[in-house]
C-alpha positions as CSV (number, residue, x, y, z in Angstrom):
1,M,-0.5,31.9,29.9
2,T,-2.9,31.3,26.6
3,I,-5.8,29.2,26.8
4,T,-6.7,27.9,23.3
5,A,-9.5,25.8,22.0
6,N,-9.7,22.9,19.7
7,S,-12.9,23.4,17.9
8,D,-13.3,19.8,16.5
9,A,-12.5,18.1,19.8
10,K,-15.3,16.4,21.9
11,A,-16.6,18.6,24.4
12,P,-15.1,17.5,28.1
13,R,-18.3,16.9,30.0
14,I,-16.8,14.9,33.2
15,R,-15.7,16.3,36.2
16,F,-11.8,15.7,36.9
17,M,-10.9,17.3,39.6
18,A,-11.2,20.7,41.5
19,Y,-9.4,24.0,40.3
20,R,-8.6,25.7,43.4
21,E,-5.9,24.1,44.6
22,S,-4.1,23.7,41.5
23,Y,-4.6,27.4,41.0
24,L,-3.1,28.2,44.4
25,T,-0.3,26.2,43.6
26,A,0.3,27.4,40.0
27,R,0.0,31.0,41.3
28,K,2.8,30.4,43.9
29,V,5.1,28.7,41.2
30,W,4.4,32.3,39.2
31,Q,5.1,34.3,41.6
32,V,8.2,32.9,43.4
33,S,9.9,32.4,39.9
34,S,8.6,35.8,38.6
35,G,6.8,34.1,35.8
36,S,9.9,32.3,34.1
37,V,8.3,28.8,35.5
38,V,5.1,27.8,35.1
39,M,2.9,24.6,36.6
40,A,1.5,22.1,34.2
41,L,-0.4,18.8,34.9
42,R,0.6,15.8,33.1
43,L,-2.4,13.2,32.9
44,I,-1.9,9.7,33.1
45,P,-4.2,6.6,32.4
46,A,-5.2,5.1,35.7
47,K,-6.8,2.0,34.1
48,L,-5.3,-0.2,31.3
49,S,-8.2,0.6,29.0
50,A,-7.7,4.5,29.4
51,T,-5.9,6.4,26.7
52,I,-4.6,9.8,26.2
53,D,-3.8,10.6,22.9
54,D,-7.4,12.4,22.6
55,V,-7.9,13.8,25.7
56,R,-9.7,17.0,26.0
57,V,-9.7,19.4,29.1
58,A,-12.0,22.4,29.9
59,L,-12.0,24.7,32.9
60,Q,-15.6,25.0,34.0
61,G,-16.8,28.2,36.5
62,N,-20.2,29.8,36.5
63,G,-20.3,30.4,32.6
64,A,-19.2,28.4,29.8
65,A,-16.7,26.1,30.1
66,V,-13.1,27.5,28.6
67,P,-11.2,24.8,26.2
68,I,-7.3,24.3,27.6
69,K,-4.6,23.6,25.3
70,V,-3.3,19.8,25.7
71,S,0.1,19.0,24.3
72,A,1.0,15.7,23.3
73,G,1.0,13.3,25.8
74,G,-1.3,14.9,27.7
75,V,0.5,17.8,29.3
76,F,-1.5,21.1,30.1
77,V,-0.7,24.2,31.7
78,V,-2.5,25.3,34.8
79,P,-4.0,28.6,33.7
80,L,-4.4,31.1,36.0
81,N,-8.1,32.6,36.4
82,D,-8.8,34.5,39.3
83,D,-12.7,34.6,38.6
84,I,-12.9,30.7,37.7
85,A,-11.0,29.9,41.4
86,A,-13.3,32.3,43.5
87,Q,-16.0,30.4,41.6
88,D,-14.8,26.9,43.1
89,G,-14.2,25.7,39.1
90,T,-13.9,22.3,38.0
91,F,-11.6,20.9,35.3
92,L,-13.5,18.6,32.7
93,V,-12.0,15.9,30.9
94,N,-13.6,13.7,27.9
95,K,-13.0,10.5,29.7
96,G,-14.9,8.4,32.4
97,R,-14.6,9.1,35.8
98,G,-11.5,7.5,37.3
99,E,-9.8,6.9,34.1
100,L,-6.9,9.6,34.7
101,T,-4.8,11.1,37.4
102,A,-2.6,13.8,37.1
103,N,1.1,14.7,38.3
104,I,2.5,18.1,38.8
105,V,5.4,19.2,35.9
106,L,7.2,22.6,36.1
107,Q,8.1,24.2,32.8
108,P,10.2,27.1,31.8
109,S,8.1,29.9,30.3
110,V,11.0,31.9,28.5
111,A,10.1,32.6,24.9
112,R,12.5,30.5,22.7
113,D,14.2,33.6,21.6
114,A,15.1,34.6,24.8
115,W,17.4,32.3,26.2
116,N,20.9,33.5,27.1
117,V,23.6,31.8,29.5
118,T,22.5,34.1,32.3
119,R,18.9,33.3,31.9
120,V,19.8,29.7,32.0
121,G,21.0,29.9,35.4
122,Q,18.1,32.1,36.5
123,V,15.7,29.9,35.5
124,L,17.5,27.0,37.3
125,R,17.5,28.9,40.4
126,D,13.8,30.2,40.4
127,A,12.6,26.5,39.4
128,R,14.1,25.3,42.6
129,R,12.5,28.2,44.4
130,A,9.4,27.1,43.0
131,V,9.7,23.4,44.5
132,R,10.8,24.6,47.7
133,A,7.6,26.7,48.1
134,I,5.0,24.1,46.8
135,T,6.5,21.5,48.8
136,P,5.3,21.1,52.1
137,W,8.2,21.0,54.8
138,Y,7.7,17.5,55.8
139,K,8.0,16.2,52.4
140,R,10.9,18.0,51.6
141,P,13.5,15.4,52.6
142,F,11.9,13.3,50.2
143,A,11.3,15.7,47.6
144,S,13.3,15.6,44.2
145,D,15.0,19.1,43.4
146,V,15.3,20.5,40.2
147,Q,19.0,19.5,39.3
148,S,19.4,21.0,35.7
149,L,17.8,22.6,32.7
150,A,18.1,20.7,29.0
151,F,17.6,21.7,25.6
152,C,16.2,18.4,24.2
153,A,15.5,16.9,20.5
154,T,13.5,13.3,19.9
155,E,16.7,12.2,17.9
156,R,20.5,12.4,18.4
157,G,22.2,14.7,16.3
158,S,21.0,18.2,16.7
159,A,22.9,21.2,18.6
160,L,22.4,24.5,20.1
161,Q,24.4,27.4,19.0
162,L,25.7,29.8,21.3
163,M,26.0,33.5,20.0
164,D,27.6,36.7,20.8
165,G,25.7,39.3,18.6
166,E,25.7,37.9,15.5
167,Q,29.1,36.1,15.9
168,M,28.6,32.1,16.7
169,I,31.0,31.2,19.3
170,A,30.2,27.6,19.6
171,T,28.1,24.6,18.7
172,L,27.0,22.4,21.3
173,P,25.7,19.0,20.7
174,M,22.5,17.7,22.3
175,N,23.6,14.0,22.8
176,E,23.1,13.5,26.3
177,P,20.1,11.0,27.1
178,A,17.2,12.1,29.1
179,V,13.2,11.8,29.3
180,N,11.1,14.4,28.7
181,D,7.9,15.4,30.8
182,I,6.1,12.6,29.5
183,N,8.8,9.6,29.9
184,Q,10.0,9.9,26.2
185,P,13.6,9.4,25.7
186,V,15.2,12.6,24.2
187,F,18.6,13.6,23.8
188,C,20.0,16.9,25.3
189,K,22.2,19.8,26.0
190,I,22.4,19.9,30.0
191,F,23.2,22.8,31.8
192,D,23.5,22.6,35.7
193,G,23.8,26.5,36.1
194,E,27.3,26.3,36.9
195,D,28.5,26.7,33.0
196,K,31.5,28.9,32.3
197,Y,30.2,30.7,29.5
198,P,29.6,34.5,29.3
199,G,26.5,35.4,30.7
200,H,25.5,37.4,27.6
201,Y,25.8,34.8,25.1
202,R,22.7,34.1,23.5
203,V,21.4,30.5,23.0
204,V,19.8,29.5,19.9
205,L,17.7,26.6,19.8
206,P,16.9,24.1,17.0
207,E,13.3,24.8,15.5
208,Q,12.0,21.4,17.2
209,A,14.1,21.8,20.4
210,T,12.0,21.7,23.8
211,V,13.2,22.9,27.2
212,L,13.0,20.9,30.3
213,L,13.6,20.9,33.8
214,L,15.3,17.9,34.8
């Protein structure tokens, strides 16, 4: 997982939350999914006055704070840094205390050009295994499981291509409504893992498509 800096951002200096618990959970997700799924945190305004469009996050251990890339909507992948975890590190933000809260989000970590039908089913199984691994037994009856994997776009009209080698086998419209990790409406082609296409068929994504676990 790559951590990148935004050099023109106001430096995060306010303690948001301890790193170790998130690190342990993210490491468990990574291990049980064999690296096909990662854990992210979605930052959510806890006060009406709070905004996340300019939020910045850094990870602070004993050394200099390390900036973390935050995507649109305030979502960032929890980095796996053994040293900072051992140093009881802290997530820092550029917001006031109590302005933000966070929810866990699971995301596929497969390269865009590495998807095929078999991989879709495998990532779904890995994600379900990860949910079970990080959910305490007493919460499992009430926990939401991963139902499907979706390739999504912000506007209707996009499509996936199923390829057998260099031959296009089918075009799959992305027109099923859903919401993404930050509760924005998207249009998707949704797979439930029981799809009957041959496993070696490659799934080719449109340039702006995102991949979600629903």
